C-alpha positions in Angstrom: 17.5 -45.9 -46.8 16.3 -43.0 -44.8 14.2 -42.6 -41.7 10.9 -40.8 -41.1 10.0 -38.5 -38.2 6.3 -38.0 -37.7 5.4 -38.4 -41.4 8.5 -36.6 -42.7 11.1 -38.7 -44.7 14.6 -37.8 -43.7 17.6 -38.5 -46.0 19.8 -35.5 -45.2 22.5 -36.3 -42.7 22.5 -32.7 -41.4 18.8 -32.9 -40.6 19.5 -36.2 -38.8 22.2 -34.6 -36.7 19.8 -31.7 -35.8 17.1 -34.2 -34.8 19.6 -36.0 -32.7 20.6 -32.9 -30.9 17.0 -32.0 -30.4 16.1 -35.4 -28.9 19.2 -35.1 -26.6 18.1 -31.7 -25.4 14.6 -33.0 -24.8 16.1 -35.7 -22.5 18.2 -33.2 -20.7 15.3 -30.8 -20.2 12.8 -33.4 -18.8 11.5 -32.0 -15.5 11.4 -33.8 -12.2 8.2 -35.7 -11.6 7.6 -34.2 -8.2 8.1 -30.7 -6.8 10.2 -30.8 -3.7 9.0 -28.7 -0.8 11.0 -29.5 2.3 14.7 -30.5 2.3 15.5 -34.2 1.7 14.9 -36.2 4.9 13.0 -33.4 6.6 9.3 -33.6 7.7 7.1 -31.5 5.5 3.8 -31.4 7.5 2.5 -30.5 10.9 -1.0 -31.7 11.1 -2.8 -30.1 8.1 -0.1 -27.5 7.6 2.4 -27.9 4.7 5.9 -26.7 5.7 8.0 -25.8 2.7 11.7 -24.8 2.8 13.0 -22.2 3.9 10.8 -23.1 6.8 11.5 -26.3 8.8 10.8 -28.2 12.0 14.1 -29.9 12.7 17.7 -28.9 12.9 19.2 -28.5 9.4 15.8 -28.3 7.8 15.3 -24.5 7.9 17.3 -21.6 6.4 17.6 -19.4 9.6 16.3 -19.2 13.1 13.4 -17.0 12.2 12.1 -19.8 9.8 12.0 -22.4 12.6 8.5 -23.9 13.2 7.6 -25.7 16.4 5.2 -28.6 15.8 3.4 -29.3 19.1 2.2 -32.9 19.0 0.3 -32.6 22.3 -2.7 -31.1 20.5 -4.8 -34.0 19.3 -6.1 -35.2 17.0 -4.4 -32.4 14.9 -1.0 -31.1 16.0 -0.5 -27.3 15.9 2.4 -25.4 14.3 3.8 -22.2 16.0 6.3 -19.8 14.5 9.6 -20.1 16.4 8.8 -21.0 19.9 6.0 -18.4 20.3 2.7 -19.9 21.5 0.9 -16.8 20.5 1.8 -17.2 16.8 -0.3 -20.2 15.7 0.3 -20.8 11.9 -2.6 -21.7 9.6 -0.9 -21.3 6.2 2.6 -20.7 4.7 2.8 -19.1 1.3 6.1 -19.0 -0.7 4.8 -15.6 -2.0 6.0 -14.0 1.2 3.0 -14.3 3.5 2.1 -16.2 6.6 -1.4 -16.6 8.0 -1.5 -16.8 11.8 -4.1 -17.0 14.4 -3.7 -14.5 17.3 -4.5 -15.9 20.7 -5.3 -12.6 22.3 -8.0 -9.9 21.8 -7.8 -6.6 23.8 -10.8 -6.1 26.1 -12.1 -3.5 28.4 -15.0 -5.0 30.5 -17.3 -3.8 33.3 -19.9 -5.6 35.3 -23.0 -4.1 36.9 -21.0 -3.1 39.9 -18.5 -1.3 37.7 -15.7 -3.6 38.5 -13.3 -3.3 35.6 -11.3 -5.9 33.8 -9.0 -5.1 30.9 -6.0 -6.5 29.0 -3.9 -5.7 26.0 -3.0 -7.8 23.0 0.5 -8.0 21.7 2.2 -9.6 18.7 6.0 -9.8 18.5 7.4 -10.8 15.2 10.9 -12.1 14.4 13.0 -9.8 12.1 12.3 -9.2 9.2 8.7 -10.3 9.5 6.1 -7.4 9.5 2.3 -7.1 9.7 0.8 -7.0 6.1 -0.5 -3.5 5.7 -2.7 -4.1 2.7 -4.6 -7.1 4.2 -5.1 -6.2 7.9 -7.2 -3.6 9.7 -7.3 -2.2 13.2 -10.9 -2.8 14.5 -12.6 -1.5 17.6 -16.0 -2.9 18.6 -18.1 -1.3 21.3 -20.0 1.9 22.3 -17.8 4.9 23.0 -14.7 2.8 22.4 -11.2 3.9 21.4 -8.7 1.4 20.1 -4.9 2.2 19.9 -2.4 0.3 17.8 1.3 0.9 18.7 4.2 -0.6 16.8 7.7 -0.1 15.5 8.6 0.6 11.9 12.3 0.0 12.0 13.4 2.2 14.9 10.4 4.6 14.6 7.5 4.2 16.9 4.1 4.7 15.2 0.6 5.0 16.6 -2.8 4.4 14.9 -6.2 4.8 16.5 -9.9 4.8 15.8 -13.0 5.6 17.9 -16.5 4.0 17.7 -19.8 5.2 18.9 -23.3 3.8 19.0 -26.5 5.2 17.5 -29.0 3.8 19.9 -32.0 4.4 17.6 -30.6 1.8 15.2 -30.0 -1.2 17.5 -31.3 -3.6 14.8 -29.4 -2.2 11.9 -25.7 -2.6 12.6 -24.5 -2.8 9.0 -21.1 -1.1 8.6 -17.9 -0.5 10.5 -18.0 3.2 9.9 -17.5 4.5 13.5 -21.1 5.3 14.4 -22.6 1.8 14.5 -20.5 0.4 17.3 -17.5 -0.4 15.1 -14.6 1.5 13.6 -11.6 0.6 11.5 -8.3 2.1 10.5 -5.6 1.1 8.1 -2.3 -0.5 9.3 0.9 1.3 8.3 3.4 -0.7 6.3 6.3 -2.5 7.9 5.1 -2.7 11.5 6.4 -5.3 13.9 6.1 -5.7 17.7 2.6 -4.3 17.9 0.5 -3.7 20.9 -3.3 -3.2 20.8 -5.1 -1.5 23.7 -8.8 -0.5 24.1 -10.5 1.9 26.5 -14.0 3.2 27.0 -14.3 7.0 26.6 -17.4 7.2 28.6 -16.2 5.1 31.5 -13.1 7.2 31.7 -14.9 10.5 32.0 -18.3 9.6 33.4 -18.2 6.2 35.0 -21.5 6.6 36.8 -23.3 7.4 33.5 -21.9 4.4 31.7 -24.7 2.4 30.1 -23.4 -1.2 30.3 -25.5 -3.8 28.4 -25.8 -7.3 29.9 -24.2 -8.6 33.0 -20.7 -8.1 31.7 -20.2 -5.5 28.9 -17.0 -5.3 27.0 -15.2 -3.2 24.4 -12.9 -5.0 22.0 -9.9 -4.1 19.9 -7.8 -6.2 17.6 -5.8 -6.3 14.3 -7.5 -8.8 11.9 -7.3 -10.0 8.3 -9.8 -7.7 6.6 -11.3 -10.3 4.4 -12.1 -12.6 7.4 -14.0 -10.0 9.5 -17.6 -8.9 8.8 -19.4 -6.5 11.1 -23.2 -7.0 10.8 -26.2 -7.9 12.9 -24.8 -11.4 13.3 -21.9 -10.0 15.2 -24.3 -8.7 17.8 -27.0 -10.4 19.9 -30.0 -8.5 21.2 -31.1 -9.6 24.7 -34.8 -10.7 24.8 -37.2 -8.0 26.0 -34.4 -5.5 26.2 -32.7 -2.8 24.0 -29.3 -3.9 25.3 -26.7 -5.3 23.0 -23.8 -7.6 23.9 -21.1 -8.7 21.5 -21.5 -12.4 22.0 -19.4 -13.6 19.2 -16.3 -11.6 20.2 -16.9 -12.5 23.8 -16.4 -16.2 22.9 -13.7 -15.7 20.3 -10.3 -17.0 21.2 -8.4 -16.6 18.0 -8.5 -14.1 15.1 -6.7 -14.4 11.7 -3.8 -12.1 10.9 -1.5 -11.9 7.8 2.2 -11.2 8.2 4.9 -10.7 5.6 8.2 -12.6 5.7 11.4 -12.2 3.6 14.9 -13.5 3.4 17.4 -11.5 5.4 17.5 -7.7 5.6 19.2 -6.9 2.3 17.6 -6.0 -1.0 18.2 -8.1 -4.2 21.0 -6.1 -5.7 23.2 -6.5 -2.6 22.0 -10.1 -1.7 22.9 -11.5 -5.2 26.6 -10.8 -4.4 26.5 -13.0 -1.3 27.6 -16.7 -1.3 24.5 -17.6 0.7 22.0 -16.1 -1.9 18.8 -18.1 -1.6 17.2 -17.9 -5.0 18.0 -21.2 -6.8 17.9 -22.4 -10.4 15.2 -21.0 -12.8 14.1 -18.3 -10.3 14.5 -14.5 -10.0 14.9 -12.2 -7.0 12.1 -9.8 -6.0 12.2 -6.8 -3.6 9.1 -6.8 -1.4 7.1 -3.5 -1.5 7.2 -3.2 2.3 9.9 -3.9 4.8 13.4 -5.2 4.1 14.9 -8.4 2.7 14.1 -10.1 -0.5 11.9 -12.9 -2.0 12.3 -15.5 -4.8 9.9 -16.2 -7.6 9.9 -19.0 -10.3 10.5 -17.8 -13.9 7.6 -17.9 -16.3 7.1 -21.5 -17.5 8.4 -23.0 -14.2 6.8 -23.9 -10.9 7.8 -25.2 -7.5 9.9 -24.0 -4.6 12.5 -21.3 -5.7 14.3 -21.7 -2.3 14.8 -25.5 -2.6 18.2 -26.7 -3.8 16.6 -28.4 -6.8 15.2 -25.0 -7.8 12.0 -24.4 -9.9 10.9 -27.2 -12.2 9.8 -26.8 -15.8 6.0 -26.9 -16.4 5.1 -29.5 -19.0 2.5 -27.5 -21.0 2.0 -30.6 -23.2 0.7 -32.6 -20.2 -1.5 -29.8 -18.9 -3.3 -29.1 -22.1 -3.2 -29.7 -25.9 -1.8 -26.4 -27.2 -0.6 -27.9 -30.5 -3.6 -28.6 -32.7 -3.0 -31.1 -35.6 0.6 -31.4 -34.5 2.8 -33.0 -31.8 3.5 -30.9 -28.8 7.2 -30.6 -27.8 8.0 -29.5 -24.3 10.9 -27.1 -23.9 12.5 -25.5 -20.8 10.0 -22.8 -19.7 8.1 -23.1 -23.0 6.7 -25.5 -25.6 6.8 -25.9 -29.4 4.9 -27.8 -32.2 6.2 -30.4 -34.6 4.0 -30.4 -37.7 3.4 -33.4 -39.9 3.8 -33.4 -43.7 1.4 -31.1 -45.5 1.0 -28.7 -42.5 2.7 -25.5 -41.4 3.2 -23.9 -38.0 0.8 -21.3 -36.7 0.2 -19.6 -33.3 -2.5 -22.2 -32.3 -0.8 -25.3 -33.8 -0.5 -26.7 -37.3 -2.6 -25.7 -40.3 -3.0 -27.8 -43.5 -1.5 -26.5 -46.7 -3.7 -26.0 -49.8 -4.5 -29.3 -51.4 -2.6 -30.4 -54.6 -3.4 -33.1 -57.2 -2.1 -36.6 -56.9 0.4 -36.4 -59.8 2.1 -33.1 -58.9 1.8 -33.4 -55.1 5.3 -34.6 -54.3 7.0 -32.1 -56.7 4.9 -29.2 -55.3 5.8 -30.2 -51.8 9.5 -30.3 -52.7 9.2 -26.7 -54.1 7.4 -25.6 -51.0 10.1 -27.3 -48.8 12.9 -25.6 -50.8 11.1 -22.2 -50.6 10.5 -22.8 -46.9 14.2 -23.5 -46.3 15.2 -20.4 -48.3 12.7 -18.3 -46.5 13.9 -19.7 -43.2 17.6 -18.9 -43.9 16.6 -15.4 -45.0 14.6 -15.0 -41.8 17.5 -16.2 -39.8 19.9 -13.7 -41.4 17.4 -10.8 -41.0 16.7 -11.9 -37.4 20.4 -12.0 -36.6 21.0 -8.5 -38.1 18.0 -7.1 -36.2 19.1 -8.9 -33.0 22.6 -7.4 -33.3 21.1 -3.9 -34.1 18.8 -4.0 -31.1 21.5 -5.3 -28.8 23.7 -2.4 -29.7 20.8 0.0 -29.4 19.8 -1.5 -26.0 23.4 -1.1 -24.8 23.4 2.5 -25.8 20.1 3.1 -24.1 21.5 1.5 -20.9 24.5 3.8 -21.0 22.2 6.9 -21.4 20.0 5.8 -18.5 23.1 5.2 -16.3 24.3 8.7 -17.0 20.8 10.2 -16.3 20.6 8.1 -13.1 23.9 9.5 -12.0 22.9 13.1 -13.1 19.6 12.9 -11.1 21.3 11.9 -7.9 20.8 8.2 -8.1 24.2 7.3 -6.7 23.6 9.5 -3.7 20.2 7.8 -3.1 21.6 4.3 -3.5 24.4 5.1 -1.0 21.8 6.2 1.5 19.6 3.1 0.9 22.7 0.8 1.2 23.7 2.3 4.5 23.2 0.2 7.6 21.1 2.9 9.3 18.5 3.1 6.5 15.1 1.8 7.5 13.1 3.1 4.5 11.3 0.8 2.1 11.5 3.2 -0.9 12.0 1.5 -4.3 13.9 2.8 -7.3 11.7 2.1 -10.3 12.9 1.6 -13.9 11.5 3.6 -16.8 10.1 0.4 -18.3 8.1 -0.2 -15.1 6.6 3.3 -15.2 5.9 3.1 -18.9 4.0 -0.2 -18.4 2.1 1.3 -15.5 0.9 4.3 -17.6 0.4 2.6 -20.9 3.6 4.1 -22.2 2.8 7.5 -20.6 -0.4 7.8 -22.6 -2.1 11.2 -22.4 -5.3 9.5 -21.0 -3.3 8.6 -17.9 -2.4 12.3 -17.2 -4.2 13.8 -14.2 -3.8 17.2 -12.5 -0.6 18.0 -10.8 1.3 21.0 -9.3 5.0 20.6 -10.4 5.0 18.8 -13.7 3.1 16.0 -15.5 1.2 13.7 -13.2 0.0 10.3 -14.2 -2.3 7.7 -12.7 -0.9 4.2 -13.2 -1.1 0.6 -12.0 1.9 -1.1 -10.4 1.5 -4.7 -9.1 -2.0 -4.7 -7.7 -2.5 -1.1 -6.7 -3.2 2.3 -8.3 -0.4 4.8 -7.9 0.3 8.5 -8.7 3.4 9.1 -10.9 4.7 12.7 -10.8 7.4 14.1 -13.1 9.5 16.9 -11.5 11.1 19.5 -13.7 14.6 20.3 -12.3 16.3 23.0 -14.4 19.1 23.9 -12.0 21.6 21.0 -11.5 22.5 22.5 -8.1 19.0 21.6 -6.9 19.6 17.8 -7.4 21.1 17.3 -4.0 18.2 19.1 -2.3 15.8 17.0 -4.3 17.4 13.7 -3.2 17.4 14.9 0.4 13.7 15.7 0.1 13.1 12.1 -1.3 15.0 10.7 1.7 13.1 12.9 4.1 9.7 12.1 2.6 10.5 8.4 2.6 10.8 8.5 6.3 7.2 9.9 6.7 5.1 6.9 7.7 1.7 8.0 9.1 -1.8 6.8 8.3 -2.8 10.4 7.6 0.1 11.2 5.3 0.3 10.2 1.6 3.0 7.5 1.3 5.9 7.8 -1.1 6.5 4.4 -2.7 9.6 5.2 -4.8 11.2 7.1 -7.6 12.6 6.8 -11.1 15.9 8.6 -11.8 17.0 7.2 -15.2 14.8 9.7 -17.2 15.6 13.2 -18.3 13.3 14.5 -15.5 12.9 12.3 -12.4 9.6 10.7 -11.4 8.1 10.1 -7.9 5.7 7.3 -7.2 3.2 7.6 -4.4 -0.1 6.0 -3.3 -3.3 6.9 -5.1 -6.1 8.2 -2.9 -9.5 7.1 -4.3 -11.9 10.0 -3.4 -9.7 12.8 -4.6 -8.7 16.1 -2.9 -10.7 18.1 -0.4 -10.6 21.0 -2.8 -13.0 19.1 -5.1 -15.6 19.0 -2.3 -15.0 22.7 -1.4 -15.0 24.2 -4.8 -16.6 21.7 -7.2 -18.9 19.1 -5.7 -20.1 21.2 -2.7 -19.7 20.2 0.9 -23.4 19.6 1.4 -23.5 16.6 -0.9 -20.9 14.2 0.7 -19.5 16.0 3.8 -22.7 17.2 5.3 -22.3 16.1 8.9 -20.5 18.1 11.6 -18.9 14.9 12.9 -17.3 14.0 9.6 -15.9 17.5 9.0 -14.4 17.5 12.5 -13.0 14.0 11.8 -11.3 15.2 8.7 -9.9 18.2 10.5 -8.6 16.0 13.3 -6.9 13.6 10.8 -5.0 16.5 9.2 -4.1 17.9 12.6 -2.6 14.6 13.6 -0.6 14.4 10.4 0.9 17.9 11.2 1.6 16.9 14.8 3.5 13.9 13.4 5.5 16.1 11.0 6.3 18.7 13.6 7.2 16.4 16.5 7.4 12.6 15.7 9.0 12.2 12.2 12.6 12.1 13.4 13.7 15.5 12.3 11.0 18.3 12.6 9.3 18.9 9.2 7.4 22.1 8.3 4.9 21.4 5.6 4.5 24.9 4.3 1.4 24.5 2.1 -1.5 23.1 4.0 -4.4 23.6 1.5 -7.5 21.6 0.4 -5.6 20.7 -2.8 -3.0 18.8 -0.7 -5.6 17.0 1.5 -7.0 13.7 0.1 -9.9 11.5 1.2 -9.8 7.7 0.9 -12.7 5.4 0.4 -13.5 5.6 4.1 -13.2 9.4 4.1 -10.1 9.2 6.1 -8.0 12.3 5.4 -4.3 12.1 4.2 -1.9 15.0 3.8 0.2 15.2 0.7 3.8 16.3 1.5 5.1 16.9 -2.0 5.7 20.6 -1.1 8.9 19.3 0.5 10.4 19.1 -3.0 10.3 22.8 -3.5 10.6 24.2 0.1 14.2 25.3 -0.5 13.6 27.1 -3.8 13.2 30.6 -2.4 13.4 33.6 -4.8 13.9 37.2 -3.7 10.7 38.4 -5.4 7.8 38.3 -3.0 5.2 36.9 -5.5 7.7 34.2 -6.6 8.0 33.1 -3.0 4.3 32.6 -2.7 3.9 30.8 -6.0 6.7 28.4 -5.3 6.3 27.6 -1.6 2.7 28.3 -0.8 -0.8 29.0 -2.1 -2.1 32.5 -1.9 -4.8 32.8 0.7 -3.4 30.0 2.9 0.2 31.3 3.4 1.0 32.8 6.7 1.3 36.6 6.2 4.2 36.9 8.6 6.0 34.3 6.6 5.4 36.3 3.4 6.9 39.4 5.0 9.9 37.7 6.8 10.6 34.8 4.6 11.1 32.7 7.7 8.9 29.5 7.9 8.0 28.0 11.4 5.7 25.4 12.8 3.2 28.2 13.5 3.1 28.9 9.7 1.5 25.5 9.3 -0.9 26.4 12.2 -2.1 29.5 10.2 -2.6 27.5 7.0 -4.5 24.8 8.9 -6.7 27.5 10.5 -7.7 28.7 7.0 -8.6 25.1 6.0 -10.5 24.6 9.2 -12.5 27.8 8.6 -13.4 26.5 5.1 -14.6 23.2 6.7 -16.7 25.2 9.2 -18.3 27.6 6.8 -18.2 25.9 3.5 -17.0 29.1 1.9 -14.0 29.2 -0.5 -11.0 31.2 0.6 -10.4 34.4 -1.4 -6.8 35.3 -2.3 -5.2 38.3 -0.7 -5.9 41.7 -2.4 -3.0 43.7 -1.3 -4.6 47.0 -2.5 -8.0 46.4 -0.8 -7.8 43.4 1.4 -10.4 44.7 3.8 -13.2 43.8 1.5 -11.9 40.6 -0.2 -10.0 38.8 2.7 -12.3 36.1 4.0 -10.1 35.8 7.2 -11.0 39.4 8.1 -14.7 38.7 7.3 -14.6 35.6 9.5 -13.0 37.4 12.5 -15.5 40.3 12.1 -18.4 37.8 12.0 -17.3 36.4 15.4 -17.1 39.8 16.9 -20.4 40.9 15.5 -22.1 37.6 16.5 -22.9 36.8 12.9 -21.2 33.4 13.0 -24.6 31.6 13.2 -25.5 32.6 9.7 -22.2 31.5 8.3 -22.6 28.1 10.0 -26.2 27.7 8.8 -25.1 28.5 5.2 -22.1 26.2 5.4 -23.5 23.2 7.3 -27.2 23.7 7.1 -28.2 23.0 10.7 -27.7 24.5 14.2 -27.7 21.3 16.2 -24.0 21.7 17.4 -23.9 25.4 17.5 -21.9 25.5 20.8 -19.3 23.1 19.6 -19.0 25.0 16.3 -18.5 28.3 18.2 -15.6 26.7 20.0 -14.2 25.6 16.7 -14.6 29.2 15.5 -12.6 30.4 18.5 -10.0 27.9 17.6 -9.8 29.1 14.1 -9.5 32.7 15.3 -6.5 31.6 17.5 -4.9 29.9 14.5 -5.3 33.0 12.3 -3.9 35.4 15.0 -0.3 36.7 15.2 2.4 34.0 15.4 3.1 34.5 19.1 -0.6 34.0 20.0 -1.2 30.9 17.9 -1.5 27.5 19.6 0.8 24.5 18.7 -0.6 21.8 16.5 -0.6 19.5 19.5 -3.0 21.8 21.3 -5.1 22.1 18.1 -5.3 18.4 17.6 -6.2 17.7 21.2 -9.0 20.3 21.1 -10.5 19.0 17.9 -10.5 15.4 19.2 -12.3 16.6 22.3 -14.9 18.5 20.3 -15.5 15.6 17.9 -16.1 13.3 20.8 -18.6 15.8 22.3 -20.5 15.9 19.0 -20.7 12.1 18.9 -21.8 11.9 22.6 -24.5 14.5 22.0 -25.8 12.5 19.0 -25.9 9.4 21.2 -27.7 11.1 24.0 -30.3 12.6 21.7 -31.1 9.2 20.1 -31.5 7.6 23.6 -34.1 10.3 24.6 
């Protein structure tokens, strides 16, 4: 006698043994019915908030002190949860993906009544280490007329500042539609990895002309705050027009007590590679370790086919695909660890979607045909097993050889030096070392359609995680340059400023190293200068001055606030990019070739600068200073002012072809007006533009007579504010 299993008669003892083992494994692999969130015996809710481990509300229920949550039962009918003991960090959601949603209890205000009595306050958010403000989901917002918001925070040990300024167009009181800076609202991106932030707000007009301040309502306020971008909408509903009046008051913000904010959390301050070696490593069974893109520490994720809490002692639980759906058509679904399979009945064979019926046979020869098919199937299965084993061994050997080659390339390209720096205790950078597979996936295996323009090798546009990135390949022929290259990577990784293109990481296991940086949506300023035309998208004087101010701030940061002074050396429209809000960002990739100086004059220019923008004194002396950047910035500012492309130096006859000489001559001969009219198309701000022209002339003068970038940035900010005030005054009249 034999036994049957789902329509198949079983007489072979070997098959019975295999079935027994299969059933035994199924029993062992059965998942837990519930997914544990908190530790056993620990409370898992505070009001409506679920509190999963590593967070907890009682001693022994949380991983570390920074995961302690205070559940205040005095709030009724719904208790409130606060991070640690901080009453200003009210929790609304905890995500095991590394995010916390909190409600801030403070909004920065600057208020005046009709008697000009002033009341103001700052808003502060202090986060436990290693928690940081989520840069991709929050924005700095200022709401008010002639209002400046300033965000100050710390990125590791570095102090960073972000600001934005909003003005009001008083002819459009009923059409406040966007937070663009001219409709009573402005916004700015939040740098990655910030903690301990302070937001302050001030009125530009009240500071300079308090008697002329036009305050709407009995108590008028300006507001500033950092808020979750998706939860804030600036529109007519944010503003309330007083009856029989043109005055506007920001009623909703006046009555707002709490604003949403997203922060990032992580385990400890070590990355995965080092944390895995610790006895207290937090990623449990069926999970993997993930390095967050910003900040320090690590996170845990369930493997594909598993779900639950990767930090819980029980680990991630298997997903029973057979319970969730019916993936096995005409067959019996068999749940496996992290996967599933199909058991097909007699007369069916396995396919991707389930079981498909074999071709029909007649009644008399059916059993014999099925036996032949079974024998053929077994033979084919054994052959497939042998071939698969051979192929598996072949690819295992090949993969091991690939790994050895990549390890050698990684070492050759300075990888050990970079890892040593990242592992050092003083390192506060969030740069990531990417694998070749990650970059190949991001660029569709380095497809030619992914190639975009670049300066020092092939440059690709790719997708990593949920963002577009720029992936640049650098050709390093001289091995002696490797150390300088790695030093440049380290130096660039420290540059964290809203007006500088951010380096995200590098790949060193390829023949030529790759750098990965953020992708800026609207392209380079050179496209607007030399291809699209300034008149189409950058027509307003205010916008051009804003772009100039952004780049000036980036250079001030490089020269004075980036730890060690950095000289850019190639400030050109091709290295200036505009994001979707037309906020300018300076690309600092020139740092990777700033030390490659040849003796030949023309080689110097081609390697470390662009003809027409390079400081002539630098070309003659070979000595680069901060004032060299001032000169290059002056050329870019001149292009912004006139809309005319810079012509390269003609060493034989530069008097006719050098646009800088033409520009200086036009100022002397009072012919600047025509250049401005041709470049911008109006004469509304001619006095301001003349001051910019004088500033350009100072930047293009001899090195000793040039201003510092701090002076240049301060002057541009002053002129930009004057243009906005003039526009506001004209609309009132």
